[in-house]
N, C-alpha and C positions, 0 to 999 in steps of 0.2 A: 505548432502544427508541423507535421513532417512534410517533406517534399512530396509533390504529386508524383504518382507513378501510374503505370499502365498495367491493368490486370491481364495477364496472358492466359491463365488456365484456371479452371474451376476445380475445387478439391473433389467434388463428388462426381459430376458427370463429364467434366472436361470438354464441354461443348463451346466454351467461350474462346474467342480467337482474337489475335492482335488486330487492332484497327487497321483497315486497309487504306492506303492513301487515296483520298477522293479525287486528287488532281488527275487521276487517270480514268475516272469514271466516265463512261459514255452517257449514262443518265445522271443528271445532277443529283447530289445529295439533297434530301428534303429535310429541312429543320422542323422538328416537332416542338421543341421547347428551347428558347434562348432568351431568357429574361421574361418571356411570356409564351403562351402557346401560339404557334404559327401555322400557316398553310391549311387552315380548316380543321385542325386538331382540337378536340374538346375534352374537358375534364369530366369524366364519368366515374371517378374514384369514389370509394366508400370508406376510406380511412379518413383521419383528420388531416387535411391538406392545406398548405398555404403556398400558393404559386408565386408569391411575391416576398419570400423570406430573404432577409439580408443578414441572417445570423452567420452564415458562411457561404461563400460562392466559389465556384471553380473558374468562372469567367463572367464578364459583365458585372451587373450589380445585384442580381437576384438569383435565387434558386428555389427549389420546391422542398419544403419541409414536410415530412411524412411521419405521422404518429399512428402506427397500425395496431389495431386490436387483433384478436384471433382471426386469422385468414383474411384480414382486410388488405386492401391493395390500392396503390396508385394505379389508375386506369386512364389511359389516354385513348380517345375514340375518334374515328374518322369515318365519313362515308366510304363505303367499300372501294378499295383501290387495287390496282394490278401489281402484285408483288414481284412479277417477273422483271420489273425494272430496277429492283433493289436486291442487294445481297445480304445485308445484315442490319441490325439495329444497334446503335452505339449510344452510350450515356456515361456520365460520370456520377459516382456515388460516394457518399461520405458517411461513416458510422456515427458521426456526432461525438459528443463527449464520452459516451458510454461504449459504443461499438458492440461487436459480437452478434449483430442481427443476422438471422438466417432467413434468406429470401430466395425466391425463384422468379424467373422471367417466363411469361407466357405470351404467345401470339394468339390472336383470335381471328377466326374466319366466320363471318356472319354472326358474330357475337358468341361463338362457341370457342372456349379455350382449347388449345392443342397441347403439344408436348411441353412439359416444364423443363427448364434448364436452371439448375441450382447455381447460386452465387456463393462463393466461399464467405464464411463469416466476415462481416465488415470490420475493418480496422478503425479504431477510434481516431477522430480528428485527422483523417487522411482521405484525400480525394483519389479515387481509383477509377480508371477508365475501363468499362466493360463493353465488349463488342460480341454480339451473339449472332451467328449466321442464321438467316431465316430458315435454312434447311434444318438446322438443329431444333428449331421451334416448330417444325412441321407446317410452315406457312409459306414456303417458297413456291414461286411459279403458280400463284393462285390469283383469281380475279376478285376475291372477296375478303382480302385482308382489311380488317376494320378496327384493329386496336392492339394494345399491349398492356399487360399487367406487370407490376413489380409487387409481389405478394408475399406476406408472411406464410411460412410453411410449417411453423411449430404448433399452431393452434393456441398460442399465448400472445399476450400483448408484447410489443417490441418497443424499445427506446426510440426516440426520435432520430431519424436519419435524413439525409439530404440527397437530392438528385438534381443534376444540372446538365444542360447542353445535350438534349436527347435528339438523335439524328438518325434518319434512314439513309444508309450508305448506298449510293447509286451503283448500278451494275458496271462492271469493267468489261463487259462484252461489247464489242464494237456495235454502234448503232446500225440497225438494219437500214438498207436503202431500197428495199423492194418487198413486195408482198404478192402472194398468189390469190387471185380472186376467181371464184367459180360461180356462175349463174346457172341454176337448173331451170331451164325454160319450161320443163314439163311438170314441175312440182309447184303448185299454187299454195301459198300459206293462207291466203284469205282474199276476198274481194274488198278493195279499198272502199271505205265509207267516206262520203264527202264531208261528214261532220268532223272528221279528224283534222280538218283545216278550219279551226274556230278561233274566235277572238272575243275577249271580254271588252265591253264598253262600260261607261260609268256616267252616273247622273251629273258629276261635276265637270264633265268634258264640254267646254264651251265651243270646241271645234268640231264636235261630232257631226253636226248637220251641214257643214260646209261642203261645197262641191269638190274642193280639193281633197277632203277626207274621203268622200264617196269614190272619187277616182282612185285614191290609194287603195281602198278596200277592194275595189274591182280588180286592180292590177295584181294583187296577191291572191285573188280567188278565195276570199274569206267566205266559206259556205255556211258558217254558223256565227251568230252574234249573241252574246249574253248581256242581260240587263237586269237590275239597275247597277250592279257592281259590288261584288265581294261583301264585306261586313256591313256595308250600307244597306244591303237588302233586308237585314233583320231589324231595321228601324224605318223602312221606307213605306209611306202611304201613297200608293199609286194614284188614288183619287184626288189628292191634293197636290201631288208633286213635291211634297215636303217630307222631311224625316220626322219621326215621332217626337213631338214637343218642339219642332222647329217652326220658325216664323217665315222663312223665305223659301220660295220654290227653287229647286235645283236648276242648273243651267239647261240640262236635258231632261225631258219628260218622256213618258211612254209613247205618246203620239209622235213626238219628234224622232224618237228612236225607231219607231216602225216605218217612218218615211225613209230612213236610211236603209233599213233591212229590205224594204220593198225595192228600193232603187238599186240595191246591189244583189238582189235575188238570194239573200241569206235567210236561213232558217233561224228564228229566234229561240233562245233558251231564256225563260223568264223565272227569276227567283222571287217567290212570294215571301212576305214578312211573317216569319214564325216567331221572332223575338218579341214583337209587340202587337202583332196583328191577330186576326181571327179567321176561322174557316170561311165565314160569310164574306169578309173583306176579300179573301183570295178568290172566292167563287164569283164575286162581283167583277173582279179583274178579268176572269175567264169570260164572263158575260159581255163585258165591254169589248174584249178582243175578238170573241168568236160567236157571240149571241145573235139571235134574230130579233129585230125590233118589234115583231108581232107577238113575241112570246110573253105570256102572262105568268110564267113560272115564278113563284115567290122565292126569293133568296133568304129572307128572314132577318130577324133582329138578333144581334150577337150579344155576347156576355158583357159588352161595354154599353149596352142599350142603344146601339146604333142600328137603325133600320136601313138595310141594304136593298130594299125595294125589290124590283123584279128584274129578270133577265132583259126584258124588253126596254126597261127604263135606261139601262146602261148602253144597250145596243143602239137605242134611239139617239142618245147623246153622241155616240160615235158618228152617226150618219148626219147629224144636224150641223148647220152653220152657226158660228158664234152669235150670241144674242147682243142686242144693242147695249144692254146693261148686263155686265158680267155677274153671274150668280156664283162665281167660284169655279164653274165647270167649263168656262169658255175654252180653256187650253185643251180640254178633251173633245170639244166640238170641232171636228176636222173634215166634215162633209164626206165621210167614207162609209156609205151605207152597206157595202159588202163587208163581211167579216174579214178580219186580218188573217184568221186561220193559224193562230199560234198553236203549235203542236206540243212543244216540250216545256214542262213546268217543273221547278224545283221547290221543295218545301224547306226554306231556310238555307243558311250558309254556315258551314262548319259549326253546327249547333252544339257539338260536343265541347267546344273551346270556351274557356272563361273569358276570352277576349271578345266574344260575341255578345251583342245586346240580347238579353233574354229576361223578360219580366214575369215569367210564369211563377206564381206564388207570391209575387210582390204585392204589398198592400195597395189597394186602389187601382191595380192594373186591370182588373176584370179577367185575369188569366189564372186558372188553377194549376196545381202541380208544383214542380220544382225546376229551377233553371239548370240547364246543361245536364239533364238526367235522361238517359236513354229510355227508361220505362215511360216517363211522362211525355217524352218526345214521340214515342210510338203511339200513345193514346191520342196525342194531338195530331200527329201525322195521319192517323186513321180518319179523324174528323175532317181534316183538310182534303184528303183523298176523296172521301165520300161526297163532300159538298161540291168540290170542284168538278168531279165527274158527273154529278147530277145535272150540271149546266151543260157540259159537253162530254158525252161518254167516249168520244174519239181521241181525247188528249192523252198524252203520255206524261206521267207524273213520277218524279224521282224523289228518293229520300237520302239524307246525309248519312254516310258511314265513314268509318276509319278502319283500316286493316288491323287484324289481331283480335284474338278472342278475349283479351283482357285489357285492351286499351280504352282509356276514358271510361272506367267502370262505374256502375251504380253499386250502392251498398246493400240494398234490401230487396232487389228484384233479380234473381238469377234467371238464366235461360235454360232450356232443355235441348240438349243435342239429340236430335231424332235418330241419329245413326248409332250413338254409343250409350245413350241414356244418361250421360253426364250432366250434372246440374251445378258444377262448381265454377263456371265462368260467367262473369258479370260484365264483360266488356260491352262497349257501345253497340257494335254491329250485331253480335248475337242477341242481345236483349231487344234491340229495335226490331230485328227481323222475326224473331220468335214470337213476339207479342203482336206484330202486324199479322202474322199467320193466324194466331188465335182469334184475331178480330176479323179475319177473312177480308182484309183490305190490303192486298199486296201491291207494292209499287211496280212501275214499269221499268225502272232503272235505278241503279245505285250511283250516288254522287261521290266521287273521290277527288281530292286535291293533292298534288305532289309538287313540292319544292325541293330541289336537290341539295341545298346547303343552308346553313344558318348564317346570319349576318356576322361579319367580322372574321369568319373562318373560311372565306372563299379561297379556292385553289384551282388554277387553270387546269393542271394535269388531272386532278381528281374529278373536276366537273365533267371533263370530256370522257371520262370512263364510267359515268353514272347512268347512261341511257339504258343499260341493261336492268336498272332498278325497277322497270315496269313489270318485269316478269313475275316477281314475287307477289306484289299486291294483286295482280290479276288472278293468280292461282289461289291466293289466300281468300279473296272475296268470293270467288266461285265455290271454294270449299265451305266457307261459312254459309253461303246460300244453300248448298246441298245439305249441310248438317242441321241447320236451324229452320229451314223452310221446307226442305224435301224436294222430291222430283219436280213438283210444279214450278220450282224456281228456275227451270231451264230457260224460260222465256224472258226472265228479268235480265236486262243487259247492263253493261258497265259503261259509265261515262265519266271522263276526267274533265271537269268544267273549269279547273284552274291548274296552270303549271307555269313554272319559270325556274330560274337558276337559284334564287335565294328567297327565303321566306319573308323577309322584311328588310327595311333600310338598305335598298340597293346601292352598291358601290360602283366603282369604275368598270368592273367586269360586266355589269348588266348592259352597258352600251358599247362593249368592246366586240371585236371580231369573234372572240372566244364564245360569247353568248350566242352569236349568230350560228357558229358551228354547232353549238349545243342544241339550238332550236331545230336545226335540220336533222341532227342525229336523234334527238328526242322524238320528233314526229315520226321519223321512219321506224324507230324502234317500237313505238306504240302500235304501229301498223303490223307488227309481228304478233300482237296479243289480241285478246278479244274485246278490248276497249273500242267502242264504236264512236266515241266523240272525244276530242282533245282540244281544249280552248286555252290559248295562251293568255297570260295576264301581262299587259293589256294593251289596248290600242293607243291611248294617250294617258299619261299620268302626270308627273311633274319631275323636274330635275331636283336632285338632292346632293348636297355637299356635306362634309363632316361624317361621311360613311367610309367604307373601306376603300382607301386609295393606296393600298400597299404597293410599293414599286415592284414587288415580285410578280404582280398581276400584269398581263399584257394589256396594252391599250394606251391611247393618247388623250382620251377625253377625261377631264379631271372632275367628273361628276357622275352620279348614277341616275337611272331613270328606268322604270318598268316598261314604259311605252315602247312600241316599235317605231313610233313617230314622235318628234318633239311637239310639245304642246305650245311652244312659243314663249316660254317663260325665261329664256336666256337670250341676251343680245347677240351672242356668238352662234346661236343655233336657231334659225328662223322656224316659224311654225311649220309643221309637217316635214321637217328635215328627216329623211330616213336614217335609222340606225341599222347596224348590221343584221339585227333580227328581222327587220323588214326585208332586207336583201335575201335572207335565207328563205323567207316565205315566197318571195318573188322567184327564186331559183326553183323551189319545189313545184311551181306551176308547170314546169317541164318534166316533172317526175310523175308519180302515180296520182291520179285524181279519182273522184267517185266513180265506181264501176270498173276501174282497172284492176288487174290481177297482181298482187304482191307475190313475188317469186322467192323460193328458197335460194339464198345467196350467202356465200361464205368468204371470209378473208382470213388468212393464217397469221395476220399481224394486227393487234388491236389498235395500233396507231393509224391504220388505214381501214376505216369502216366502209362497208359496201352494202348497198341495198338495190335489188333488181325489181323491175316491174314490167309486165306485159301490158301495153296500152291497148285500148279498144281500137285504135287505128292499125294495130298489128305491129307497131314499133316496140322495140325493147329499150327501156330507159334505165340507166344505171347511175345511182347516186353514190358518190365516193367522197369521203371526208378525210383529209389529212390532218391528224391531230398533233403532229410534230411541229413545234415552233421553229425549228431550224433546218430540218432535213427534207429535201425533195424526195418523195417516195414514188418508185415506179410500180404500177400495178400491172402484173402479168395476168391478163384477163382471159378466161376461158368462157365461152358463151354457151356451152352445152350443145343442145341440138339446134340452136338458133343460127341461121345463116344470114349475115347482114348483107346489105347492098354495099357498094364500093365507097360510100362516103357517109360519115356520121357527123351530127351537130354536137358541139361542145359548148356548154354554158358554165361559166366559172365566176366565183367571187372569192377574193382572198386579200392578202396584205396590201398589195398594190392598189386594188380598187378601194379598199377601206381608207387608206391613207390619202388618196386623191379625191375621195368623195364621188367616185365613178359608179355607174350602174354595173350590171353584170357584163362580163366579157363574153362575146359570142364568136365562135369560129367553126371550122370544119377540119376533120382529119380523114385520111384515107383508111379504108378497112379492107382486109383480105382474109377470107376464110373465117373460121369460128374462134379465132383468138387474136388478141391485139395487146400491145403494151403501150401504156401512157404514163407519163411522169406528172405527178400531182404536186403542185407547189406547196411549201410549208404553210400551215394554217390556212387551208383552202377548202372550199366545197365546190363540187363539180357534178354536173349532170351530163352524161353522154347519151344521146338519143340515136339509136341505130335503126334505120328502116330495114325491113326484110328484103332479101334478094328477090328479084322477079321469079315467080314460080314456086317460091318456098312456102310451105304450108305448115303451120304448127300442129302439134298434137291437139286435137279438139276434144273438149268435154261436151257431151251431148247436153243440149239445153234441158233444164228441168221441165218436167211434164206436170201440168196442173189439171186436176180432175175434180169436178163438183158432183158430189153424190147426194142423191135423195135417200132418205131412210127407206128400208124395205119394210119396216114395221115401226109404228110409234103409237103410244097410248099413255095413260096414266092410271094410277090406282088411288082409291080413296078409302079412308078408314071407317066410313059410315057403317055402323052395325056390323053384321057379318057379311058385308058387301060382296055380292057375287056379280055385280053389273060390270060388263066389259065396255070400255070407253074407246076402243080402237077405231070405231067408225066415225067419231066426232071430228069436228073441224078445228078443234083446239086441244092442246095438252096443258094441264094446269099444275101449279106447284104452290103448296101452302104448308106451314107448320105452326100450330098454335102453342101458346105457353103451357097449356095443360097437356100432360102426357097421355091423358085418357080422352082427349078430344076425338070426336068422330068425323072431323072435317079436314084431317090432314091429307095432303095430296103429294104424290111424287110421280114425275114423268119418266118415261123410258123411250129410248130410240135405238133401233138396230140398224147397223150399216154393213154392207157387204164390200169388203176390201179384197176379195179373192182375185180380182183381175189386176191388182196393182203389183208391180215388181220394182225392186230397187228400194233403197232406204227412203223412208218418209222424212223429208226435211222441213215440211210445214203442214200443219193440220189445224184448220179453223172451223169451229162449229158456229153456225149462225142461226139464231132463232128470232122470229119476228113477234115482238110483243103487240097485242091488240088492245082495243079500248075497254075490254072487259076487266082489266086488271085493277087492283086497288091502287090508290095513290100513296106512295111511300117507297122507301129504299131498303134493300136487303142484299147481302151477298149470296148469290146463288151458286152452288157448287155443282160441277159435273164430275161424276165418279165413273170409273170403269168397273163393270160387273161381269163376272166370268160366265154366267149362264146365258147362253144364246138360243136356248130351245123354245122360249116363249113365243107366242104369236098374239096378234091383236085380238083374236077371238078367244084366247084362253087366259090372258093376264088379268088377275084381280088382286086385291089387297092380300088375301090369304095365300095366294100362290107366291106372291113376292116375299111374304114372310117365310114361307116354307123353303124357298130357294136359298135363304140365308143372306140375301143382299140387302136386307132391311130389318130394323128392329121394330118392335111393337110401338115404340115411341117415335117412329118415323125418322130414325137416324140411319144413314147409309153405313154399310159394312164394306163397301167397295174401296177401290183405290182412288184417292183424290187425284183428279187430273187437271182441274183448273177452277178458278174462282173469278166471277165477274159481278160487279155491282150493278144491280137492276133497280130502276127508279119508278117503274110502273107506267112511264110514258110510252105511248105507241112508238115503235121503231125497231131497228135491228140491233140485237145484242150478240156479241161474239165471245167465244171461249177459245183460248189457244191450247190445243190438245197435242201439240207437236211432241212433247216429251213422252206422253203416255202412249201415243200411237206410233212412235218411231220404229218399233220392231213388230208392228201388227200388219204389215203388208202381206197380202195373201190370206187374211183371216176374216171372219165375221166377228163384229164387236157389238157389245151392248153398252150404251151410255145411259146413266141415270142422272136426272136433274133434280136437285133437292135443296131445300132451304135449311141450313144447319142451325139457324137461330130459332127464336120463339116469338117472332114479331107478329104472327097472325095475318100477314099480308098475303093477298091472293094474286098470283101472277098467271096470266093467260098468254099462251103463244100459239100461233097458227100451226096446225098439224099438216101432215102430207095430204090430208083430205080437203084442206082449204083451197080456195080458188086462186089465192096469191100468197106470196110471202111464206112459202113452205120451208120447213127446216132444210138446211144444206150443210154438208161437210165438204169443205174445199181442201183437197189433199195435193201436196206437191211432192213428187218423187224425183230423185236425181240419179240417173243411171251412171254406171262406171264409164271411164274414158273410152273413146273410140279409136279412130284411125291413127296411124303413125305418120310422121312427117314424110313429105316427098323425098327430102334429103336428110335422112337421119345421120347425125354425127354424135358419136358417143365419146365424151372426153375420157382420156386415159392418162393418168399421171404415171410418169416413168417409175418403174420399180426402184427403190433405193438400193444403192450399192453398199454391201456390208463387207467390211474387212476385219478379220480376226488376226491381230498382230501379236506376235510373241516379243518379249523384250530382247533387245540386242545385247543388253548387259543387265545383270541384277546382282546385288550383294547387300551386305549390311555392315554396320560399324559397331564396335563394342568399346565402352569406356574403360575396360579392365586395364589398370595401370597406364603405361604409356603405349598402349597397344599398337603394334605394327603388323598384326596378323591380317592377312587378306582372306575374306570369306567368299569370294566370287565363285569358287569351284564347288562349294557345298550344295547339298540338295535342298536346303531350306534357307529362307531369309527370316530374321527374327526381329521382334519389336518389344521393347520393355522400357518403362521409366519408373524408377523408384521414388519413394517419398523423400529421400535424402538427396539434396542437390549434388553432394560430393560422392554419391554412390559410384562404385566401379563396375556396375552391372547395367548401365543404360545401353539400350540397343535401338538403332534406327535403320530402316531398310531403304534401299534405293533401287529404282528401275529406270532403264533408259529405253525409249521407244523411237523407232524411225518412222516419221509420218511423211517422208518425202514422196511416197507413192499416193498420198491423198491429195487430190486435185480439185475437189468440189467442196462446197460449204458443208461443214460438219453439223449434222442435225441430231446426232446422239453419240456419246462416248462413254462407255462403261468399262471400268477396270474390275476384273474378277481375280481374286486371290483365293486359293484353296488352303484352308486351315487344317493342319494335321494334328495328331494327338500328342505331340511332344511338349506342348506348353503346360502352363499351370492353370488351376481352376480360377474362374473369375470372369469379369466382363469389363469393358471399357469402350468409350468412343474413340476409334482410331481415325486420325485425320491424314489426308493426302495433301501434300503441298507441292507447288511447282517450284523448281529450282532452275535458275537461269543457266548455270554451268553444265555443259554436256561433254566436257573434255575428259572426264574420269573414265577409267576402265576397271573391270573386275580385278585385274592384277595389280592395280595401284591404290585402290580406295581403302583408306583406314580411318579410324577415329580422328587421328591427328590431322590428316589431310582434309577431312570434312570441316574440322574446326578452323583450319588455316584458310579454307576457301570461304568461310563465313556463312556456311549453310545452316549451322546450328550453334547454340551456345554451349558453354561447358556444363550447363545444367540440363543438356539434351532438349532444349526448346528450339523448334524450327524458326528460322528467319525467312522462310519462303512465303509464297502466296498461297493462302488457304484455297484449296480447290473443292474439297468435299469431306464430309465426316460420316462414318457409319458405325453403328453400335456392333461390337464384336463380342461374342461369348466364347467360352472354352469348348463349345461343341464343334467338332470337326465338320467342315462343309465349305461351300463356296460363299464368299462375302463380296459384295459389289459396292463400288463407289461411282456416283454419277459425275463425270468430269466434263459434261457437255459444255457448260458455261466456260470453264477454264480453257479448254482446248479449241473453242470455236474459232479463235484467230491464229491457231498454230498450224494451219494447212501448209504442207510441204516442209515442215521443220523437224528437227530431232529434239525430243523433250526429255527432261529428267523429272521423275516423280519421287518424292520422299514420303515414306510412310512412318508416322510417328504417333506416340501416345502423348497427348498434351496434358494428361492428368498425372497423378502421383500414386497410382494404385498398386504398382509393383507386379502387375500380372504379365506373364511371359507368353507371347503369342508367336507361334511358328507356322509359316506358310511355305508351301512347296515352291521351289525356285525353278528356273528354266532347266536346271540340271536334273530335276526329279524325273522319274519314269512316267508319272501321270500327274494330272492336276496342275500343270505349269501355269504361270501367270498369263493372262490374255487381256488385251485391250481391244474391245469390239467397237469399231468405228462405223457409223452409218452416214453415208453421203447423200 
């Protein structure tokens, strides 16, 4: 094997550069592969790969062997990271016994490959180092760098080659020590939902019911608690307190959980058993939680032949005291006659995943369908929804989804995109939602779970940059709802009922300060989206060893634990010992809570995240998280129009508190005016609470106006014969649709509402109809449609006129716009339809609403009309006017305009390798660049420019070198690189090829030895070409600098640029301070 060497240049594109010495990096290099994948990097490659090959190694004991077919690649993937902290990717590569492989390197942003950089054909049995600037790959200074390919580019199979020691090279730009934070007090992102502070509990938690645990939950303000806990839910029989097939009752039961929820004023989220349970079993749980003991409503016998009795049976058990002889239900008898009032229910847990218990289709299970199949889940979920709502129509029920139109697909049941007509996507979410729409049983919310990392691949730096990962699933799920459910989906909300830093096997990071910072950042970022619930996993779990204890991870605890509190399974960590995640939740009690306003807040440095909130007390609360492990960061905070009082409260938790086991630190700071500066310690989270100055008034948003409207007309039509009877004067309106399309007893109801007196956008619209005792007993989804004709009256509307208007077919099917669906069970009571989406733009108009049964069930539903003596139809509409008054003391933040300096070079020239050239070219009107394919060529040319930055006194925020190419060169193109040279003593009258060689600025083969600053592709087309030198010049304030322009390739193209002696188009370096 030949000696190892470093690859300096690529034959084709020339975008490869010499490895930069990482010892000077301000951001540490990040190892991707060094005998194994590190720092959260994963193998996503689709070539034949062996990450533990010992056939040949560059360093250590292993390398990666790659046998690539046509266009196959080695692909290393990571959760999206911020590439601004890195300058290049470096690796060693060996052509193996054969050599000659033709490959290219790609960087990826959000999974999309960017610019390819070719690698010269590999040498056989030779290790070569390749360093590719991220700028050449088109992935520099991006927040979404998530992978690299080393790929075949020939379209043919390649002999085996080897890759070793893959590294991201840290930035050489000095680490920032400050950031600018701006809080826009006048722009509200959203109103904070209390459910964003949620916590998972579990049936195995023997500490759940203790007073110590209740006190802890109260101190962190947990507004939402979920039960029975993750995957256990899909095997949990609430009526026995045991898992499916289990013999022992779990430590915590539903009644004991509810005691905790009531004691802490938390809203429960209950996950019913989809995996082994039935709709009747779930409905009985709703009956036990929310039912009336006097109800005789039958729940029925399920497909397992289990009789689930009546609603009153289960409600009666809840209200009773334990029997002297336990019949198996004594744990459910808790002397609680009042309903618990559980509002939120989930159908199963991560039902798309093969890791979940799912017995659908299994022999003897009593459950039909197929496991982990979105189509059969939709059918089952429809049955669960219907049965559970029949017991309590007021509950909110969610279904399990996963983002992506092709994730966790089914094979045989596609979905229909209502927007595009596309039927090619079989993913879980589209199939579930489309089929639920077809069944007219829509959920109230979608259930999403997000874990930021996979076990074994945790990275502190990467984790702390993943909070922005909430934006994409929020947008994706909303788009899927729009495409596969339609406009009526606007009332379906998003809920994240599990989140944490790692998806399984938690390591030391889970109990480190880093996970606490992540929780705070994660929660605040969710509050920037439309998710209305976010529940952390979890309250108590168990400690784990043998998981990721990598020393590169911050933290001193040598175990992992999902819990925010210790469960007491370690002698060195007593029960309910708080972990940093607990402290993060404790800190957040001083930030935005339910009903507070989340404000638009920006930070210009991603290591210092900031989130503002206007509290209902009038105070402004600012959450700031320093994600740097070593650098204190000063936040230069501008408060917009907010004028604070003279003193602010500061709550903080960081390294010192974590190491000492202390609680939050609390202090005060003086404040003056609408700006302040505060230095945040490394790895810390801080909330600054600023009371308003006396007399200061914020911009106010007028309170929403709620108006309840009675219909100006209501009636129904009936298909009996050539019916001409008008029903407008009757005290009820009726709805019915028979299975026979020629039935003469079909009925459709109509209501007309006058919205002409409403102004401003409609932000809520709820139609309420009161069902009376004349209805049939049975369930059906009744739909409300919007119909364009508003000319009808009670005295004119008949079946034939409804047909003639085009709003109805002869088979009693609406042709209107579907606005909402509600399950009606025939029991007397109030039923509501959410018409917000349909009526959003109808303020100032008269509207007709049509109520119809799209099925063929033959059920007869009767609702009180406006002529009834009580329970008349009502449309409750909320409008939100635009903002009102301005503040008493308006303060408009103004950032100082940047200073722009256009600098001409103080010297420019070029050198020519012709013979022992001693000619000086400084007086010429052009500078030239060329590098031939022959190392001993006498026609190499390299250009030099010297700039005086002594007049630059402020931080450089932009530096752009512009050179004007003239027409004297030869045809072709090449990437030309600008390098920084430390020597600035040269002059135009002394610089020659020999002096440049003697100074060590370049090699005899015309290869630069300077610091790579930027690369730009240059063609032979005359014009201005620019190089972004911001990163290189950032620390050169007040200095004189030398820039060297060179062709690192061997293309032989001759480039001529105007020099400072030219009459126009001279070189210019534009500096922005």
